[in-house]
N, C-alpha and C positions, 0 to 999 in steps of 0.2 A: 504494500500500500504506500509506504513512504517513497519508494522508487517511482511509483505511478504519479504521485502528487508532484514530485520534483520535475517530471517530464512534461506536465501540462503547461501550455503557454497561454491559451485563451479558450473560452468555451463559446458555444453558440447553440443553435437549435437544430443543427444538422441539415438545414435547408440551403439550397443554392440561392444566391442573390447577386444581381449585377451591381457593379460599382455605381452605375447610374441610378438604380433603384435605391440603393443605400443612401446615396447623396441626397436624392430628392426627399427621402423619408426624414433624414436628419434636418434638412432645411425646413420641411413642413412642420416638424415638431417644434422647432425654434420660432416658427411664425415669420420666417425671413424670406419666403419664396419670391417676393417682389424685389427685395433688396439684393438678393444673391441668386439671380437666374442661372440655371445650368447652361453652360456653353460647351460646345464640342470642338475638339481639335483633332488633328490627324493622330491616330494611334502611334505610339513609339514602341520600338522593340522592347519586349519585356513587360509592357503594360498588362495589368491584370484586368480581365473583363468580368470575371465572376469570382465569388468567394464562397467558401463553405467551411465553417468551423466544425470539425469532427467531434462528435460526442461518444464515439465508439469505445474508447478506452474506459471512460468512467461508467458508461452503460454496462459494459461487460464486467468491470470490477465490482461496482457497488449498486448497479441498477439505477444510476442517476438518470433523470430526464429533466428537460427544461420546465420551469414553472411559468414562463412568459413567452409569448410570441415575440418576434423581432421588434415590432413597433412598441409594444408595452415595455420591453426590456430597455430599449433606447430612451423612452420617455422617463423611466425610473432613473437611468444612468445620468441623463442630462439634468433632471431635477436635482439629483444628489450633487452633481458638479456645481450647479448654480447656487445651491444652498451651502456649499463648503468651499467657496472661493478663498 
């Protein structure tokens, strides 16, 4: 278990999300969609188009599963960050 915990870098919900969708979700939660419109540039070598945080290790080891969907998790994280500046 200690070895497992030391190897975990981040958690998620195991679902794919595009960088575009993630960006739009964060901007929407912050209420800044008009102030920070999403603009598109030509992709660069190595750019990441999608992300997925794997929950496989924790699910197998201790039966862990996410308590929140992505939007709710981001809302709670942003709220915590704003309250703890």
